[in-house]
Biopython code that builds the backbone (N, CA, C, O; Angstrom):
import numpy as np
from Bio.PDB.StructureBuilder import StructureBuilder

atoms = [
    (1, "MET", "N", (70.995, 77.150, 59.133)),
    (1, "MET", "CA", (72.500, 76.581, 59.595)),
    (1, "MET", "C", (73.519, 77.583, 59.704)),
    (1, "MET", "O", (73.571, 78.523, 58.911)),
    (2, "LEU", "N", (74.318, 77.433, 60.631)),
    (2, "LEU", "CA", (74.980, 78.912, 60.962)),
    (2, "LEU", "C", (76.507, 78.765, 60.100)),
    (2, "LEU", "O", (77.320, 77.841, 60.058)),
    (3, "VAL", "N", (76.490, 79.558, 59.718)),
    (3, "VAL", "CA", (77.858, 79.552, 58.785)),
    (3, "VAL", "C", (78.874, 80.755, 59.020)),
    (3, "VAL", "O", (78.860, 81.858, 58.475)),
    (4, "ILE", "N", (79.512, 80.399, 59.706)),
    (4, "ILE", "CA", (81.002, 81.584, 60.412)),
    (4, "ILE", "C", (82.407, 81.516, 59.439)),
    (4, "ILE", "O", (83.029, 80.519, 59.804)),
    (5, "THR", "N", (82.901, 81.990, 58.688)),
    (5, "THR", "CA", (84.146, 81.585, 57.740)),
    (5, "THR", "C", (85.192, 81.979, 58.562)),
    (5, "THR", "O", (84.944, 82.574, 59.611)),
    (6, "ASP", "N", (86.298, 81.731, 58.233)),
    (6, "ASP", "CA", (87.697, 82.229, 58.617)),
    (6, "ASP", "C", (87.735, 82.870, 60.157)),
    (6, "ASP", "O", (88.171, 84.006, 60.347)),
    (7, "THR", "N", (87.312, 82.159, 61.069)),
    (7, "THR", "CA", (87.629, 82.854, 62.195)),
    (7, "THR", "C", (88.512, 82.161, 63.225)),
    (7, "THR", "O", (88.304, 82.244, 64.436)),
    (8, "GLY", "N", (89.508, 81.474, 62.673)),
    (8, "GLY", "CA", (90.567, 81.366, 63.353)),
    (8, "GLY", "C", (90.405, 80.009, 64.668)),
    (8, "GLY", "O", (91.301, 79.462, 65.312)),
    (9, "GLY", "N", (89.061, 79.812, 64.702)),
    (9, "GLY", "CA", (88.533, 78.840, 65.739)),
    (9, "GLY", "C", (88.082, 79.737, 66.638)),
    (9, "GLY", "O", (88.197, 79.282, 67.776)),
    (10, "THR", "N", (87.478, 81.145, 66.601)),
    (10, "THR", "CA", (87.105, 81.986, 67.765)),
    (10, "THR", "C", (86.204, 82.684, 67.044)),
    (10, "THR", "O", (86.539, 83.346, 66.061)),
    (11, "VAL", "N", (84.866, 82.588, 67.511)),
    (11, "VAL", "CA", (83.587, 83.235, 67.083)),
    (11, "VAL", "C", (83.671, 84.772, 68.049)),
    (11, "VAL", "O", (83.522, 84.757, 69.270)),
    (12, "ASN", "N", (83.856, 85.674, 67.489)),
    (12, "ASN", "CA", (83.406, 87.010, 68.623)),
    (12, "ASN", "C", (82.017, 87.442, 68.373)),
    (12, "ASN", "O", (81.389, 86.916, 67.453)),
    (13, "LYS", "N", (81.494, 88.336, 69.096)),
    (13, "LYS", "CA", (80.117, 88.727, 69.370)),
    (13, "LYS", "C", (79.922, 89.065, 67.891)),
    (13, "LYS", "O", (79.150, 88.316, 67.292)),
    (14, "THR", "N", (80.529, 90.142, 67.139)),
    (14, "THR", "CA", (79.983, 90.598, 65.997)),
    (14, "THR", "C", (79.816, 89.627, 65.190)),
    (14, "THR", "O", (78.865, 89.706, 64.413)),
    (15, "GLU", "N", (80.587, 88.584, 65.154)),
    (15, "GLU", "CA", (80.415, 87.156, 64.307)),
    (15, "GLU", "C", (79.423, 86.639, 64.441)),
    (15, "GLU", "O", (78.711, 86.151, 63.563)),
    (16, "LEU", "N", (79.223, 86.689, 65.739)),
    (16, "LEU", "CA", (77.886, 85.641, 65.887)),
    (16, "LEU", "C", (76.576, 86.548, 65.814)),
    (16, "LEU", "O", (75.504, 86.010, 65.537)),
    (17, "GLN", "N", (76.640, 87.714, 66.024)),
    (17, "GLN", "CA", (75.321, 88.503, 65.536)),
    (17, "GLN", "C", (75.017, 88.124, 63.813)),
    (17, "GLN", "O", (74.046, 87.571, 63.296)),
    (18, "GLU", "N", (76.098, 88.597, 63.293)),
    (18, "GLU", "CA", (75.911, 88.513, 61.837)),
    (18, "GLU", "C", (75.331, 87.256, 61.262)),
    (18, "GLU", "O", (74.502, 87.133, 60.361)),
    (19, "ALA", "N", (76.104, 86.120, 62.160)),
    (19, "ALA", "CA", (75.444, 84.630, 61.496)),
    (19, "ALA", "C", (73.943, 84.302, 62.097)),
    (19, "ALA", "O", (73.193, 83.510, 61.526)),
    (20, "LEU", "N", (73.563, 85.037, 63.384)),
    (20, "LEU", "CA", (72.321, 84.947, 63.806)),
    (20, "LEU", "C", (71.608, 85.737, 62.768)),
    (20, "LEU", "O", (70.734, 85.094, 62.186)),
    (21, "ALA", "N", (71.747, 86.864, 62.422)),
    (21, "ALA", "CA", (70.855, 87.828, 61.579)),
    (21, "ALA", "C", (70.633, 86.887, 60.343)),
    (21, "ALA", "O", (69.553, 86.324, 60.160)),
    (22, "SER", "N", (71.449, 86.779, 59.708)),
    (22, "SER", "CA", (71.689, 85.527, 58.615)),
    (22, "SER", "C", (70.426, 84.171, 58.643)),
    (22, "SER", "O", (69.461, 83.891, 57.931)),
    (23, "ALA", "N", (70.858, 83.761, 59.482)),
    (23, "ALA", "CA", (70.042, 82.359, 60.053)),
    (23, "ALA", "C", (69.047, 82.445, 60.321)),
    (23, "ALA", "O", (68.362, 81.450, 60.083)),
    (24, "ALA", "N", (68.351, 83.654, 60.970)),
    (24, "ALA", "CA", (66.810, 83.747, 61.647)),
    (24, "ALA", "C", (66.124, 85.085, 61.014)),
    (24, "ALA", "O", (65.146, 85.640, 61.516)),
    (25, "ASN", "N", (66.869, 85.562, 59.699)),
    (25, "ASN", "CA", (66.615, 86.700, 59.029)),
    (25, "ASN", "C", (65.994, 87.578, 59.693)),
    (25, "ASN", "O", (64.793, 87.840, 59.632)),
    (26, "LEU", "N", (67.158, 88.271, 60.639)),
    (26, "LEU", "CA", (66.523, 89.456, 61.488)),
    (26, "LEU", "C", (67.766, 90.645, 60.774)),
    (26, "LEU", "O", (68.615, 90.402, 59.915)),
    (27, "SER", "N", (67.524, 91.765, 61.388)),
    (27, "SER", "CA", (68.465, 92.678, 60.894)),
    (27, "SER", "C", (69.629, 92.129, 62.274)),
    (27, "SER", "O", (69.574, 91.258, 63.142)),
    (28, "LYS", "N", (70.674, 93.232, 61.853)),
    (28, "LYS", "CA", (71.772, 92.871, 62.678)),
    (28, "LYS", "C", (71.260, 93.632, 64.144)),
    (28, "LYS", "O", (71.343, 92.916, 65.142)),
    (29, "ALA", "N", (70.898, 94.601, 64.280)),
    (29, "ALA", "CA", (70.373, 95.292, 65.029)),
    (29, "ALA", "C", (69.352, 94.204, 66.208)),
    (29, "ALA", "O", (69.349, 94.076, 67.433)),
    (30, "ASP", "N", (68.827, 93.783, 65.457)),
    (30, "ASP", "CA", (67.509, 92.658, 66.145)),
    (30, "ASP", "C", (68.411, 91.669, 66.802)),
    (30, "ASP", "O", (68.296, 91.429, 68.003)),
    (31, "ALA", "N", (69.259, 91.118, 66.090)),
    (31, "ALA", "CA", (70.165, 90.187, 66.560)),
    (31, "ALA", "C", (71.240, 90.363, 67.550)),
    (31, "ALA", "O", (71.741, 89.586, 68.363)),
    (32, "ALA", "N", (71.467, 91.651, 67.247)),
    (32, "ALA", "CA", (72.525, 91.971, 68.809)),
    (32, "ALA", "C", (71.822, 92.188, 70.217)),
    (32, "ALA", "O", (72.361, 92.117, 71.321)),
    (33, "ARG", "N", (70.377, 92.492, 69.896)),
    (33, "ARG", "CA", (69.585, 92.918, 71.287)),
    (33, "ARG", "C", (68.759, 91.335, 71.666)),
    (33, "ARG", "O", (68.155, 91.278, 72.737)),
    (34, "ALA", "N", (68.773, 90.109, 70.757)),
    (34, "ALA", "CA", (68.884, 88.921, 71.204)),
    (34, "ALA", "C", (69.926, 88.492, 71.954)),
    (34, "ALA", "O", (69.620, 88.066, 73.068)),
    (35, "ILE", "N", (71.085, 88.485, 71.653)),
    (35, "ILE", "CA", (72.141, 88.403, 71.828)),
    (35, "ILE", "C", (72.599, 88.713, 73.561)),
    (35, "ILE", "O", (73.109, 88.037, 74.454)),
    (36, "ASP", "N", (72.166, 89.916, 73.445)),
    (36, "ASP", "CA", (72.476, 90.407, 74.753)),
    (36, "ASP", "C", (71.429, 90.334, 75.471)),
    (36, "ASP", "O", (71.715, 90.597, 76.639)),
    (37, "ALA", "N", (70.107, 90.049, 75.295)),
    (37, "ALA", "CA", (68.912, 89.535, 76.165)),
    (37, "ALA", "C", (69.190, 88.200, 76.620)),
    (37, "ALA", "O", (68.610, 87.894, 77.662)),
    (38, "LEU", "N", (69.920, 87.342, 76.111)),
    (38, "LEU", "CA", (70.194, 86.075, 76.428)),
    (38, "LEU", "C", (71.427, 85.718, 77.256)),
    (38, "LEU", "O", (71.422, 84.961, 78.227)),
    (39, "PHE", "N", (72.395, 86.304, 76.792)),
    (39, "PHE", "CA", (74.074, 86.174, 77.408)),
    (39, "PHE", "C", (74.553, 87.633, 78.241)),
    (39, "PHE", "O", (75.468, 87.601, 79.063)),
    (40, "GLY", "N", (73.757, 88.986, 77.886)),
    (40, "GLY", "CA", (74.335, 89.587, 78.524)),
    (40, "GLY", "C", (74.483, 89.387, 80.375)),
    (40, "GLY", "O", (74.250, 88.358, 81.009)),
    (41, "THR", "N", (75.002, 90.911, 80.990)),
    (41, "THR", "CA", (75.157, 90.539, 82.345)),
    (41, "THR", "C", (73.978, 90.589, 83.061)),
    (41, "THR", "O", (73.941, 89.928, 84.098)),
    (42, "SER", "N", (72.793, 91.366, 82.666)),
    (42, "SER", "CA", (71.900, 91.327, 82.862)),
    (42, "SER", "C", (70.536, 90.371, 82.099)),
    (42, "SER", "O", (69.339, 90.379, 82.387)),
    (43, "GLY", "N", (71.216, 89.657, 81.132)),
    (43, "GLY", "CA", (70.268, 88.909, 80.533)),
    (43, "GLY", "C", (69.516, 87.764, 81.367)),
    (43, "GLY", "O", (69.619, 87.571, 82.578)),
    (44, "VAL", "N", (68.626, 86.945, 80.314)),
    (44, "VAL", "CA", (68.011, 85.866, 80.689)),
    (44, "VAL", "C", (68.437, 84.723, 81.535)),
    (44, "VAL", "O", (67.719, 84.259, 82.421)),
    (45, "ILE", "N", (69.772, 84.224, 81.207)),
    (45, "ILE", "CA", (70.963, 83.065, 81.742)),
    (45, "ILE", "C", (71.260, 83.768, 83.165)),
    (45, "ILE", "O", (71.133, 83.255, 84.277)),
    (46, "ALA", "N", (71.665, 85.009, 82.862)),
    (46, "ALA", "CA", (72.700, 85.617, 84.075)),
    (46, "ALA", "C", (71.325, 85.651, 85.263)),
    (46, "ALA", "O", (71.402, 85.118, 86.371)),
    (47, "ALA", "N", (70.170, 86.350, 84.779)),
    (47, "ALA", "CA", (69.427, 86.455, 86.373)),
    (47, "ALA", "C", (69.104, 85.392, 86.320)),
    (47, "ALA", "O", (69.371, 85.137, 87.494)),
    (48, "GLU", "N", (68.647, 84.276, 85.858)),
    (48, "GLU", "CA", (68.500, 82.960, 86.736)),
    (48, "GLU", "C", (69.247, 82.531, 87.417)),
    (48, "GLU", "O", (68.849, 81.987, 88.447)),
    (49, "LEU", "N", (70.862, 82.612, 87.073)),
    (49, "LEU", "CA", (71.631, 82.022, 87.618)),
    (49, "LEU", "C", (71.849, 82.843, 88.955)),
    (49, "LEU", "O", (72.003, 82.260, 90.029)),
    (50, "LYS", "N", (71.855, 84.313, 88.834)),
    (50, "LYS", "CA", (72.067, 85.033, 90.294)),
    (50, "LYS", "C", (70.666, 84.522, 91.045)),
    (50, "LYS", "O", (70.946, 84.429, 92.240)),
    (51, "LYS", "N", (69.231, 84.143, 90.821)),
    (51, "LYS", "CA", (68.336, 83.666, 91.772)),
    (51, "LYS", "C", (68.826, 82.054, 92.145)),
    (51, "LYS", "O", (68.117, 81.397, 92.907)),
    (52, "GLY", "N", (69.683, 81.647, 91.746)),
    (52, "GLY", "CA", (70.275, 80.180, 92.283)),
    (52, "GLY", "C", (69.413, 79.043, 91.231)),
    (52, "GLY", "O", (69.204, 77.894, 91.620)),
    (53, "GLY", "N", (69.077, 79.399, 90.231)),
    (53, "GLY", "CA", (68.444, 78.751, 89.331)),
    (53, "GLY", "C", (69.234, 77.972, 88.298)),
    (53, "GLY", "O", (70.457, 78.079, 88.381)),
    (54, "LYS", "N", (68.779, 77.271, 87.417)),
    (54, "LYS", "CA", (69.587, 76.474, 86.242)),
    (54, "LYS", "C", (68.335, 76.923, 85.122)),
    (54, "LYS", "O", (67.114, 77.076, 85.160)),
    (55, "VAL", "N", (69.418, 77.028, 84.129)),
    (55, "VAL", "CA", (69.225, 77.006, 82.555)),
    (55, "VAL", "C", (69.231, 75.854, 82.189)),
    (55, "VAL", "O", (70.246, 75.249, 82.536)),
    (56, "GLN", "N", (68.404, 75.197, 81.537)),
    (56, "GLN", "CA", (68.185, 73.823, 80.744)),
    (56, "GLN", "C", (68.039, 74.128, 79.581)),
    (56, "GLN", "O", (66.986, 74.712, 79.325)),
    (57, "ILE", "N", (68.862, 73.906, 78.605)),
    (57, "ILE", "CA", (68.582, 74.163, 76.905)),
    (57, "ILE", "C", (68.391, 72.431, 76.198)),
    (57, "ILE", "O", (69.369, 71.786, 75.819)),
    (58, "THR", "N", (67.393, 72.064, 76.154)),
    (58, "THR", "CA", (67.043, 70.557, 75.826)),
    (58, "THR", "C", (68.049, 70.554, 74.546)),
    (58, "THR", "O", (68.135, 71.603, 73.908)),
    (59, "GLY", "N", (68.744, 69.528, 74.179)),
    (59, "GLY", "CA", (69.683, 69.363, 73.189)),
    (59, "GLY", "C", (70.927, 69.926, 73.041)),
    (59, "GLY", "O", (71.755, 69.468, 72.253)),
    (60, "PHE", "N", (71.175, 71.149, 73.929)),
    (60, "PHE", "CA", (72.201, 71.937, 73.847)),
    (60, "PHE", "C", (73.012, 72.018, 75.245)),
    (60, "PHE", "O", (74.213, 71.807, 75.074)),
    (61, "GLY", "N", (72.671, 72.256, 76.488)),
    (61, "GLY", "CA", (73.291, 72.096, 77.313)),
    (61, "GLY", "C", (72.290, 72.595, 78.926)),
    (61, "GLY", "O", (71.075, 72.704, 79.093)),
    (62, "SER", "N", (73.221, 72.757, 79.685)),
    (62, "SER", "CA", (72.913, 73.594, 81.123)),
    (62, "SER", "C", (73.581, 74.533, 81.589)),
    (62, "SER", "O", (74.795, 74.401, 81.435)),
    (63, "PHE", "N", (73.291, 75.313, 82.032)),
    (63, "PHE", "CA", (73.674, 76.748, 82.760)),
    (63, "PHE", "C", (73.539, 76.480, 84.163)),
    (63, "PHE", "O", (72.489, 76.028, 84.621)),
    (64, "VAL", "N", (74.589, 76.745, 84.905)),
    (64, "VAL", "CA", (74.235, 76.675, 86.465)),
    (64, "VAL", "C", (75.271, 77.389, 87.269)),
    (64, "VAL", "O", (76.418, 77.693, 86.942)),
    (65, "ALA", "N", (74.676, 77.580, 88.307)),
    (65, "ALA", "CA", (75.847, 78.778, 89.415)),
    (65, "ALA", "C", (76.126, 77.659, 90.104)),
    (65, "ALA", "O", (75.249, 76.818, 90.307)),
    (66, "ARG", "N", (77.566, 77.495, 90.610)),
    (66, "ARG", "CA", (78.329, 76.689, 91.259)),
    (66, "ARG", "C", (79.338, 77.641, 92.345)),
    (66, "ARG", "O", (79.980, 78.655, 92.072)),
    (67, "GLN", "N", (79.232, 77.016, 93.478)),
    (67, "GLN", "CA", (80.046, 77.521, 94.881)),
    (67, "GLN", "C", (81.523, 77.125, 94.743)),
    (67, "GLN", "O", (81.897, 75.955, 94.816)),
    (68, "ARG", "N", (82.352, 78.185, 94.537)),
    (68, "ARG", "CA", (83.743, 77.761, 94.627)),
    (68, "ARG", "C", (84.306, 77.919, 96.064)),
    (68, "ARG", "O", (84.152, 79.044, 96.540)),
    (69, "ALA", "N", (84.816, 77.169, 96.700)),
    (69, "ALA", "CA", (85.402, 77.162, 98.312)),
    (69, "ALA", "C", (86.715, 78.294, 98.035)),
    (69, "ALA", "O", (87.366, 78.561, 97.024)),
    (70, "ALA", "N", (86.749, 78.764, 99.342)),
    (70, "ALA", "CA", (87.857, 79.547, 99.589)),
    (70, "ALA", "C", (89.375, 78.716, 99.516)),
    (70, "ALA", "O", (89.437, 77.609, 100.050)),
    (71, "ARG", "N", (90.434, 79.218, 98.922)),
    (71, "ARG", "CA", (91.493, 78.399, 98.949)),
    (71, "ARG", "C", (92.900, 79.225, 99.056)),
    (71, "ARG", "O", (92.991, 80.450, 98.981)),
    (72, "THR", "N", (93.788, 78.469, 99.212)),
    (72, "THR", "CA", (95.244, 79.168, 99.246)),
    (72, "THR", "C", (95.873, 78.927, 97.515)),
    (72, "THR", "O", (95.900, 77.902, 96.834)),
    (73, "GLY", "N", (96.268, 80.146, 97.246)),
    (73, "GLY", "CA", (96.618, 80.312, 95.887)),
    (73, "GLY", "C", (98.241, 80.609, 96.214)),
    (73, "GLY", "O", (98.810, 80.652, 97.305)),
    (74, "ARG", "N", (98.817, 80.815, 94.734)),
    (74, "ARG", "CA", (100.348, 81.585, 94.942)),
    (74, "ARG", "C", (100.114, 82.555, 94.066)),
    (74, "ARG", "O", (99.190, 82.476, 93.256)),
    (75, "ASP", "N", (100.841, 83.464, 94.130)),
    (75, "ASP", "CA", (101.086, 84.793, 93.473)),
    (75, "ASP", "C", (102.478, 84.148, 92.607)),
    (75, "ASP", "O", (103.546, 83.785, 93.100)),
    (76, "PRO", "N", (102.027, 84.146, 91.029)),
    (76, "PRO", "CA", (102.993, 83.829, 89.966)),
    (76, "PRO", "C", (104.444, 84.403, 90.154)),
    (76, "PRO", "O", (105.503, 83.784, 90.046)),
    (77, "ARG", "N", (104.254, 85.701, 90.455)),
    (77, "ARG", "CA", (105.441, 86.632, 90.230)),
    (77, "ARG", "C", (106.453, 86.386, 91.695)),
    (77, "ARG", "O", (107.682, 86.343, 91.742)),
    (78, "THR", "N", (105.660, 86.277, 92.600)),
    (78, "THR", "CA", (106.477, 86.199, 93.860)),
    (78, "THR", "C", (106.790, 85.182, 94.576)),
    (78, "THR", "O", (107.701, 85.075, 95.397)),
    (79, "GLY", "N", (105.568, 84.000, 94.062)),
    (79, "GLY", "CA", (106.045, 82.978, 94.949)),
    (79, "GLY", "C", (105.099, 82.854, 96.516)),
    (79, "GLY", "O", (104.792, 81.862, 97.177)),
    (80, "ASN", "N", (104.884, 84.008, 96.683)),
    (80, "ASN", "CA", (103.740, 84.118, 97.993)),
    (80, "ASN", "C", (102.655, 83.287, 98.257)),
    (80, "ASN", "O", (102.189, 82.898, 97.186)),
    (81, "ALA", "N", (102.148, 82.917, 99.058)),
    (81, "ALA", "CA", (101.042, 82.231, 99.308)),
    (81, "ALA", "C", (99.988, 83.480, 99.393)),
    (81, "ALA", "O", (100.425, 84.607, 99.624)),
    (82, "LEU", "N", (98.503, 83.240, 99.190)),
    (82, "LEU", "CA", (97.529, 84.250, 99.121)),
    (82, "LEU", "C", (96.396, 83.383, 99.525)),
    (82, "LEU", "O", (96.268, 82.169, 99.370)),
    (83, "GLN", "N", (95.651, 84.189, 100.037)),
    (83, "GLN", "CA", (94.217, 83.704, 100.067)),
    (83, "GLN", "C", (93.183, 83.655, 98.928)),
    (83, "GLN", "O", (93.158, 84.844, 98.610)),
    (84, "ILE", "N", (92.303, 83.020, 98.104)),
    (84, "ILE", "CA", (91.474, 83.387, 97.231)),
    (84, "ILE", "C", (90.140, 82.996, 97.794)),
    (84, "ILE", "O", (89.719, 81.876, 98.085)),
    (85, "ALA", "N", (89.455, 84.417, 97.899)),
    (85, "ALA", "CA", (88.162, 84.122, 98.583)),
    (85, "ALA", "C", (87.171, 83.290, 97.810)),
    (85, "ALA", "O", (87.358, 83.074, 96.612)),
    (86, "ALA", "N", (85.940, 82.734, 98.564)),
    (86, "ALA", "CA", (84.849, 81.810, 98.286)),
    (86, "ALA", "C", (84.161, 82.913, 97.012)),
    (86, "ALA", "O", (84.192, 84.143, 96.978)),
    (87, "ALA", "N", (83.580, 81.972, 96.071)),
    (87, "ALA", "CA", (83.020, 82.497, 95.045)),
    (87, "ALA", "C", (82.122, 81.771, 94.473)),
    (87, "ALA", "O", (82.278, 80.550, 94.475)),
    (88, "THR", "N", (80.594, 82.554, 93.645)),
    (88, "THR", "CA", (79.926, 81.716, 93.082)),
    (88, "THR", "C", (80.457, 82.185, 91.290)),
    (88, "THR", "O", (80.866, 83.266, 90.866)),
    (89, "VAL", "N", (80.218, 80.800, 90.535)),
    (89, "VAL", "CA", (80.829, 81.068, 89.415)),
    (89, "VAL", "C", (79.940, 80.030, 88.509)),
    (89, "VAL", "O", (79.627, 78.872, 88.785)),
    (90, "PRO", "N", (79.600, 80.876, 87.231)),
    (90, "PRO", "CA", (79.009, 80.253, 86.524)),
    (90, "PRO", "C", (79.550, 78.803, 85.891)),
    (90, "PRO", "O", (80.757, 78.566, 85.930)),
    (91, "ALA", "N", (78.647, 77.871, 85.325)),
    (91, "ALA", "CA", (79.324, 76.613, 85.024)),
    (91, "ALA", "C", (78.299, 76.475, 83.782)),
    (91, "ALA", "O", (77.253, 77.117, 83.688)),
    (92, "PHE", "N", (78.814, 75.448, 82.764)),
    (92, "PHE", "CA", (77.935, 75.311, 81.422)),
    (92, "PHE", "C", (78.571, 73.392, 81.422)),
    (92, "PHE", "O", (79.735, 73.023, 81.576)),
    (93, "LYS", "N", (77.385, 72.551, 81.206)),
    (93, "LYS", "CA", (77.641, 71.440, 80.981)),
    (93, "LYS", "C", (76.961, 71.064, 79.843)),
    (93, "LYS", "O", (75.782, 71.383, 79.692)),
    (94, "ALA", "N", (77.660, 70.326, 78.902)),
    (94, "ALA", "CA", (77.085, 70.546, 77.498)),
    (94, "ALA", "C", (76.197, 69.163, 77.419)),
    (94, "ALA", "O", (76.523, 68.170, 78.069)),
    (95, "GLY", "N", (75.081, 69.190, 76.589)),
    (95, "GLY", "CA", (74.292, 68.114, 76.521)),
    (95, "GLY", "C", (74.577, 67.013, 75.578)),
    (95, "GLY", "O", (75.530, 67.007, 74.798)),
    (96, "GLN", "N", (73.772, 66.167, 75.686)),
    (96, "GLN", "CA", (74.232, 64.867, 74.969)),
    (96, "GLN", "C", (74.342, 65.222, 73.523)),
    (96, "GLN", "O", (75.341, 64.949, 72.858)),
    (97, "ALA", "N", (73.224, 65.875, 73.022)),
    (97, "ALA", "CA", (72.758, 66.021, 71.581)),
    (97, "ALA", "C", (73.918, 66.746, 71.103)),
    (97, "ALA", "O", (74.308, 66.516, 69.958)),
    (98, "LEU", "N", (74.687, 67.824, 72.028)),
    (98, "LEU", "CA", (75.679, 68.910, 71.559)),
    (98, "LEU", "C", (77.094, 68.040, 71.453)),
    (98, "LEU", "O", (77.961, 68.395, 70.654)),
    (99, "LYS", "N", (77.275, 66.874, 72.312)),
    (99, "LYS", "CA", (78.269, 66.422, 72.548)),
    (99, "LYS", "C", (78.447, 65.306, 71.220)),
    (99, "LYS", "O", (79.567, 65.108, 70.750)),
    (100, "ASP", "N", (77.219, 64.604, 70.673)),
    (100, "ASP", "CA", (77.170, 64.068, 69.982)),
    (100, "ASP", "C", (77.475, 64.741, 68.484)),
    (100, "ASP", "O", (78.285, 64.213, 67.722)),
    (101, "ALA", "N", (76.950, 65.616, 68.234)),
    (101, "ALA", "CA", (77.009, 66.447, 66.963)),
    (101, "ALA", "C", (78.570, 66.591, 66.786)),
    (101, "ALA", "O", (79.025, 66.370, 65.663)),
    (102, "LEU", "N", (79.450, 66.957, 67.839)),
    (102, "LEU", "CA", (80.708, 67.566, 67.805)),
    (102, "LEU", "C", (81.680, 66.116, 67.480)),
    (102, "LEU", "O", (82.843, 66.343, 67.149)),
    (103, "ASN", "N", (81.274, 64.756, 67.558)),
    (103, "ASN", "CA", (81.611, 63.439, 67.296)),
    (103, "ASN", "C", (81.026, 62.868, 66.226)),
    (103, "ASN", "O", (81.280, 61.699, 65.934)),
]
sb = StructureBuilder()
sb.init_structure("model")
sb.init_model(0)
sb.init_chain("A")
sb.init_seg("    ")
for serial, (resi, resn, name, xyz) in enumerate(atoms, 1):
    if name == "N":
        sb.init_residue(resn, " ", resi, " ")
    sb.init_atom(name, np.array(xyz, "f"), 0.0, 1.0, " ", f" {name:<3s}", serial, name[0])
structure = sb.get_structure()
């Protein structure tokens, strides 16, 4: 069971590392490497999304890369219109088991 106390609603990487180390009986260094290998910018999830793939973790959810079209936005300081380029962005969709666990 993952137990993180007194976080104020946000868990940072260090807290996640400590909780993973405790829950999986790993050293903090091993937990940090596992987190980086999975979630890092060159980790398993990012690498698969860069290839155009999808990462589906049954009971948790799916990570996908989505195309965001170019659009016109506004500079909040000046109010001037500006073009926002098209981009590929990561997206996460929670699985039903995760949704059920929250309710």
